[in-house]
Rosetta silent file (secondary structure, phi, psi, omega in degrees, C-alpha in Angstrom):
SEQUENCE: MKIAILASGAGSNAANIIQHFKNTPVQISLIACNKADAGVFQIAKDNQIDSILLTKENFKTSDQFVNELQQRQIDLVILAGFLWLVPSNLVKAFADRIINIHPALLPKFGGKGMYGHFVHEAVHEAQEVESGITIHLVNEEFDKGKILFQAKASVENCSASEIEQKVRALEIEHFPKAIENFISKM
SCORE:     score description
SCORE:     0.000 S_00000001
   1 L     0.000  121.706 -177.111   -5.251  -39.193   15.174 S_00000001
   2 E  -107.348  130.458  178.485   -3.571  -35.821   15.836 S_00000001
   3 E  -117.202  141.529  166.797   -0.935  -35.395   18.484 S_00000001
   4 E  -110.061  131.010  177.116    0.620  -32.344   20.099 S_00000001
   5 E  -106.731  131.979  176.684    3.984  -32.762   21.767 S_00000001
   6 E  -109.447  132.935 -179.926    5.070  -30.412   24.627 S_00000001
   7 E  -142.650  161.293  177.008    8.771  -30.258   25.369 S_00000001
   8 L  -120.369    2.024 -173.220   11.185  -28.024   27.245 S_00000001
   9 L  -149.745 -134.485 -170.156   14.611  -28.814   25.789 S_00000001
  10 L   -61.171  -34.302 -179.306   16.584  -30.582   23.157 S_00000001
  11 L    86.510   24.868  179.952   13.665  -32.770   22.056 S_00000001
  12 H   -62.307  -39.997  176.644   15.261  -36.196   21.812 S_00000001
  13 H   -68.366  -41.259  177.010   12.043  -37.865   22.995 S_00000001
  14 H   -57.005  -49.815 -178.115    9.954  -35.701   20.611 S_00000001
  15 H   -58.518  -39.659  178.782   12.279  -36.707   17.755 S_00000001
  16 H   -67.559  -35.413  173.937   11.941  -40.378   18.614 S_00000001
  17 H   -64.997  -49.433  178.163    8.131  -40.099   18.741 S_00000001
  18 H   -54.863  -47.352  178.909    8.030  -38.296   15.424 S_00000001
  19 H   -60.305  -42.907 -179.951   10.216  -41.000   13.830 S_00000001
  20 H   -62.185  -37.689 -176.579    8.081  -43.821   15.259 S_00000001
  21 H   -94.690    2.098  174.878    4.864  -42.406   13.814 S_00000001
  22 L   -58.785  139.357  175.937    6.216  -41.412   10.393 S_00000001
  23 L    65.329   32.288  172.608    4.241  -43.071    7.643 S_00000001
  24 L  -131.306  172.358  177.953    1.334  -44.044    9.912 S_00000001
  25 L   -66.493  -15.803 -176.833   -2.137  -42.616   10.425 S_00000001
  26 L   -83.121  126.544 -176.568   -0.987  -40.866   13.575 S_00000001
  27 E  -114.045  122.406  172.711    0.038  -37.221   12.812 S_00000001
  28 E   -83.010  101.891 -170.048    2.289  -35.174   15.039 S_00000001
  29 E   -90.129  -22.367 -172.368    0.481  -31.900   14.351 S_00000001
  30 E  -152.538  137.510  167.060    2.064  -29.515   16.768 S_00000001
  31 E  -117.021  131.006  177.073    5.258  -29.059   18.888 S_00000001
  32 E  -124.665  141.388 -177.381    4.949  -26.570   21.752 S_00000001
  33 E  -145.466  151.634 -178.161    7.779  -25.501   23.995 S_00000001
  34 L  -103.711   11.572  176.610    8.295  -23.049   26.791 S_00000001
  35 L  -130.650  116.040 -172.570   11.935  -22.121   25.978 S_00000001
  36 L   -59.471  -27.662 -178.770   12.540  -20.045   22.881 S_00000001
  37 L  -101.092   21.762 -175.724   16.032  -21.420   22.314 S_00000001
  38 L   -77.301  144.816 -179.357   15.180  -25.072   22.780 S_00000001
  39 L   -62.680  -24.110 -174.416   16.454  -27.647   20.233 S_00000001
  40 H   -63.709  -26.517  175.017   12.994  -29.122   19.862 S_00000001
  41 H   -62.947  -37.630  177.736   12.069  -26.049   17.571 S_00000001
  42 H   -73.033  -31.701  174.618   14.655  -27.187   15.044 S_00000001
  43 H   -61.876  -44.603  179.960   13.299  -30.747   15.204 S_00000001
  44 H   -63.938  -46.115 -179.109    9.804  -29.361   14.397 S_00000001
  45 H   -57.288  -49.740 -176.401   11.290  -27.292   11.548 S_00000001
  46 H   -60.526  -31.337 -179.868   13.273  -30.275   10.184 S_00000001
  47 L  -101.292    8.997 -178.428   10.050  -32.359   10.225 S_00000001
  48 L    48.845   49.965  174.355    7.784  -29.590    8.926 S_00000001
  49 L  -110.043  132.898  175.135    5.643  -29.628   12.055 S_00000001
  50 E   -58.695  146.403  174.659    4.041  -26.391   13.270 S_00000001
  51 E  -141.955  150.694  176.081    5.459  -25.076   16.550 S_00000001
  52 E  -135.129  151.210  176.274    4.585  -22.527   19.102 S_00000001
  53 E   -90.662  126.232  176.510    6.291  -20.901   22.034 S_00000001
  54 L   -92.542  140.172  172.057    4.374  -21.255   25.245 S_00000001
  55 L  -121.542  166.779 -179.771    4.405  -18.455   27.710 S_00000001
  56 H   -55.393  -41.432 -179.526    3.002  -18.247   31.176 S_00000001
  57 H   -62.232  -55.209 -179.334    0.221  -16.119   29.772 S_00000001
  58 H   -72.127  -15.907 -174.056   -0.860  -18.337   26.860 S_00000001
  59 H  -109.881  -42.358 -170.632   -0.363  -21.568   28.797 S_00000001
  60 H  -102.915  -30.051 -174.202   -1.075  -20.966   32.481 S_00000001
  61 L  -109.658    5.864  176.373   -3.353  -17.881   32.825 S_00000001
  62 L  -147.624  177.459  176.024   -5.664  -18.080   29.876 S_00000001
  63 L   -91.967    9.558 -171.935   -7.466  -20.572   27.583 S_00000001
  64 H   -58.203  -48.067 -178.297   -5.358  -19.514   24.553 S_00000001
  65 H   -68.933  -44.442  172.402   -3.389  -22.796   24.374 S_00000001
  66 H   -50.557  -48.515 -179.252   -6.427  -24.912   25.038 S_00000001
  67 H   -62.810  -40.109 -179.236   -8.301  -23.131   22.276 S_00000001
  68 H   -61.186  -42.695  176.201   -5.289  -23.620   19.951 S_00000001
  69 H   -63.216  -42.893 -177.986   -5.288  -27.361   20.580 S_00000001
  70 H   -71.284  -40.170  175.462   -9.043  -27.581   20.025 S_00000001
  71 H   -58.294  -36.498  176.872   -8.837  -25.542   16.848 S_00000001
  72 L   -85.727    1.832  174.377   -6.211  -27.919   15.468 S_00000001
  73 L    61.483   41.474  178.628   -8.462  -30.893   16.420 S_00000001
  74 L   -73.764  135.232 -178.084   -5.699  -32.386   18.635 S_00000001
  75 L   -96.650  -28.998 -174.391   -6.702  -35.777   20.020 S_00000001
  76 E  -147.389  141.739  177.523   -3.780  -36.476   22.425 S_00000001
  77 E  -111.216  130.477  179.959   -1.170  -34.369   24.197 S_00000001
  78 E  -117.857  125.446  173.294    2.239  -35.917   24.902 S_00000001
  79 E   -94.231  114.137 -177.454    4.656  -34.364   27.457 S_00000001
  80 L  -120.770   75.264 -177.030    8.156  -35.255   26.324 S_00000001
  81 L    85.149   23.039  177.290   10.511  -33.605   28.780 S_00000001
  82 L   -86.986  129.972 -166.411    8.069  -30.799   29.495 S_00000001
  83 L  -103.319   -9.651  177.835    8.787  -29.264   32.905 S_00000001
  84 L   -83.349  144.989  172.291    5.799  -26.995   33.651 S_00000001
  85 L   -64.986  132.500  177.020    2.834  -28.202   35.686 S_00000001
  86 L   -69.047  121.603 -176.790   -0.150  -28.651   33.400 S_00000001
  87 L   -72.233  153.798 -174.199   -2.922  -26.190   34.357 S_00000001
  88 H   -57.906  -32.352  177.323   -6.300  -27.493   35.259 S_00000001
  89 H   -59.012  -42.246 -179.327   -8.063  -25.940   32.183 S_00000001
  90 H   -69.517  -42.192  179.763   -5.845  -28.082   29.979 S_00000001
  91 H   -60.962  -41.760 -176.245   -6.192  -31.258   32.157 S_00000001
  92 H   -72.722  -41.486 -177.334  -10.051  -30.834   32.000 S_00000001
  93 H   -66.695  -27.687 -177.654  -10.200  -30.137   28.279 S_00000001
  94 L  -124.817   43.695 -179.275   -8.032  -33.266   27.547 S_00000001
  95 L   -51.532  129.386  177.641   -9.110  -35.511   30.443 S_00000001
  96 L    57.076   28.465  178.714   -7.291  -38.862   30.247 S_00000001
  97 L  -136.592   21.949  173.354   -5.686  -37.700   26.915 S_00000001
  98 E  -128.694  123.542 -172.955   -2.447  -36.206   28.186 S_00000001
  99 E  -114.118  136.702  175.033    0.524  -38.601   28.660 S_00000001
 100 E  -124.915  154.679  174.200    3.813  -37.864   30.388 S_00000001
 101 E  -113.241  135.375  176.461    7.103  -39.772   30.758 S_00000001
 102 E  -124.456  142.216 -174.136    8.978  -39.585   34.006 S_00000001
 103 L   -88.590   44.360  175.815   12.573  -40.872   34.433 S_00000001
 104 L  -160.897  176.541 -179.362   12.028  -42.974   37.538 S_00000001
 105 L   -98.396   93.312  175.111    9.690  -45.612   38.864 S_00000001
 106 L   -58.877  152.290   12.981    6.813  -43.613   40.414 S_00000001
 107 L   -78.416  -11.460 -178.953    5.616  -43.007   43.028 S_00000001
 108 L   -65.786  141.575  167.406    9.328  -42.816   44.059 S_00000001
 109 L    64.383   39.795  176.294   11.390  -39.766   42.949 S_00000001
 110 L  -118.210 -178.642  178.371    8.465  -37.770   41.568 S_00000001
 111 L   101.702  176.946 -176.306    7.074  -34.301   42.237 S_00000001
 112 L   -56.307  133.002 -177.275    8.009  -30.712   41.747 S_00000001
 113 L    82.942   -7.723 -177.879   11.724  -30.330   40.883 S_00000001
 114 L   -95.557   87.004  177.208   12.219  -33.960   40.215 S_00000001
 115 L  -151.080  159.409  172.779   13.387  -34.136   36.546 S_00000001
 116 H    54.309 -136.533 -177.179   16.459  -35.007   34.604 S_00000001
 117 H   -59.537  -29.388  179.432   19.696  -35.283   36.527 S_00000001
 118 H   -59.309  -44.252 -176.053   17.927  -34.350   39.835 S_00000001
 119 H   -68.575  -42.095 -177.146   16.017  -37.629   39.612 S_00000001
 120 H   -70.599  -33.980  174.310   19.075  -39.768   38.717 S_00000001
 121 H   -65.220  -42.251  178.721   21.144  -38.128   41.484 S_00000001
 122 H   -64.530  -39.249  176.991   18.333  -38.838   44.043 S_00000001
 123 H   -66.445  -40.678  177.781   18.144  -42.433   42.920 S_00000001
 124 H   -66.817  -42.197  179.837   21.895  -42.860   43.212 S_00000001
 125 H   -66.080  -31.532  178.640   22.035  -41.194   46.644 S_00000001
 126 L   -80.860   -1.221  177.660   19.194  -43.455   47.865 S_00000001
 127 L    55.984   40.562  176.179   21.312  -46.457   46.702 S_00000001
 128 L   -66.978  149.431  178.569   18.339  -47.914   44.782 S_00000001
 129 L   -91.903  -18.043  177.310   18.973  -51.257   43.013 S_00000001
 130 E  -145.519  153.525  174.150   16.578  -50.430   40.178 S_00000001
 131 E  -145.592 -171.081 -178.831   15.202  -47.415   38.417 S_00000001
 132 E   169.034 -147.590  179.845   13.460  -46.944   35.146 S_00000001
 133 E  -126.516  154.699  174.295   10.686  -44.991   33.441 S_00000001
 134 E  -131.876  125.932  173.416    6.990  -44.377   34.203 S_00000001
 135 E  -108.168  125.554 -172.289    4.561  -43.373   31.522 S_00000001
 136 E  -145.834  157.172  169.369    1.379  -41.981   33.138 S_00000001
 137 E   -70.719  151.180 -174.416   -1.638  -39.929   32.537 S_00000001
 138 L  -101.033  136.072  167.741   -1.427  -36.290   33.654 S_00000001
 139 L  -124.849 -164.493 -175.040   -3.583  -34.686   36.258 S_00000001
 140 L   -73.819   -1.535  179.892   -3.299  -31.403   38.189 S_00000001
 141 L  -114.837  146.427  174.373   -0.368  -32.731   40.333 S_00000001
 142 L   -63.336  126.648  166.177    3.212  -33.447   39.268 S_00000001
 143 L    59.935   31.204 -175.034    3.644  -37.142   38.570 S_00000001
 144 L  -114.338   -3.695 -175.047    0.388  -38.302   40.305 S_00000001
 145 L   -74.738  169.339 -178.132   -1.683  -39.471   37.329 S_00000001
 146 L   -54.487  133.638  178.552   -2.601  -43.088   36.564 S_00000001
 147 E   -79.597  126.425  174.231    0.331  -45.217   35.650 S_00000001
 148 E   -98.479  -32.421 -174.491    0.105  -46.729   32.184 S_00000001
 149 E  -164.144  140.477  175.514    3.463  -48.394   31.865 S_00000001
 150 E  -131.882  147.378  172.540    6.755  -48.911   33.680 S_00000001
 151 E  -134.175  137.869 -174.925   10.041  -50.354   32.529 S_00000001
 152 E  -120.598  154.664  172.379   12.929  -51.153   34.889 S_00000001
 153 E  -136.701  147.581  174.964   16.676  -51.478   34.800 S_00000001
 154 E   -74.646  132.013 -175.742   19.157  -52.581   37.362 S_00000001
 155 L  -128.727   11.633 -178.704   21.151  -49.651   38.649 S_00000001
 156 L   -58.104  128.542  177.324   22.932  -51.230   41.645 S_00000001
 157 L    66.553   23.728  174.866   26.398  -49.698   42.120 S_00000001
 158 L   -93.605  144.260  172.469   25.743  -47.283   39.175 S_00000001
 159 L   -74.902  172.071  177.430   26.709  -43.602   39.126 S_00000001
 160 H   -63.727  -36.963  176.361   24.071  -41.027   38.446 S_00000001
 161 H   -70.568  -31.425  174.777   25.251  -40.632   34.890 S_00000001
 162 H   -68.210  -42.040  178.094   25.163  -44.402   34.313 S_00000001
 163 H   -62.833  -40.721  176.868   21.615  -44.437   35.687 S_00000001
 164 H   -57.514  -45.766 -175.653   20.700  -41.620   33.298 S_00000001
 165 H   -63.008  -41.237  178.755   22.100  -43.600   30.307 S_00000001
 166 H   -66.623  -40.938  176.491   20.109  -46.703   31.293 S_00000001
 167 H   -65.073  -39.636  177.895   16.895  -44.741   31.801 S_00000001
 168 H   -58.955  -44.409  177.629   17.423  -42.934   28.525 S_00000001
 169 H   -60.880  -36.153  178.158   17.705  -46.247   26.728 S_00000001
 170 H   -69.654  -38.557  177.174   14.392  -47.341   28.285 S_00000001
 171 H   -55.384  -57.594 -174.950   12.810  -43.998   27.129 S_00000001
 172 H   -59.137  -40.291  178.172   13.848  -44.552   23.535 S_00000001
 173 H   -65.903  -41.366 -167.353   12.747  -48.113   23.503 S_00000001
 174 H  -107.032  -29.567 -173.690    9.399  -47.845   25.226 S_00000001
 175 H   -58.606  -52.452 -179.961    7.855  -44.325   25.016 S_00000001
 176 H   -65.511  -30.918  176.217    6.624  -44.412   21.453 S_00000001
 177 H   -65.719  -41.490 -178.014    5.369  -48.014   21.825 S_00000001
 178 H   -66.623  -34.150  176.947    3.491  -47.097   24.966 S_00000001
 179 H   -69.085  -42.293  178.305    1.844  -44.140   23.156 S_00000001
 180 H   -57.359  -45.262 -179.769    0.956  -46.491   20.281 S_00000001
 181 H   -63.890  -45.804  178.439   -0.569  -48.977   22.716 S_00000001
 182 H   -61.349  -49.917  175.787   -2.644  -46.170   24.381 S_00000001
 183 H   -51.215  -44.663 -175.050   -3.864  -44.978   20.980 S_00000001
 184 H   -67.293  -15.319  179.595   -4.960  -48.511   20.011 S_00000001
 185 L  -102.580   -2.392 -178.754   -7.231  -48.550   23.093 S_00000001
 186 L   -71.833    0.000    0.000   -8.857  -45.074   22.505 S_00000001
């Protein structure tokens, strides 16, 4: 089983996934990122995993990235803090084999622009009593794919930063296990 991880930032979820699958038959074969200065590139280097920089051209307007994944015989694509909308050619090439994590309980607080602190601030402003994570399959729309797993935490009377901390703990605990569970059913 070969996995490609797509990220846009520091790479904490990517690092957690890499650590979880060390010394297993699951191989993290590629890290791809759309920001040249992102910390996830150092994580890839430290773990001797190939990495590539995604551009609008090689990701959105051509088949170059899809071809790269296919040449590397990637079985599963994981979005770990990746902020770009996945283009239809990639969704079609890896139908039901692209997984994303979202830092809220979808369908609430999803969609374009709803990521990171924006989500936690919206949850706080809405005075929600619970929040959490949603792990879902990816389709051509932001945060609309089939839900695979959700985990919840009480956030009543919490600040946005406290909500973020609780959600982050859920990500660390559950994301790699949910991927492993998905793989076991493939």
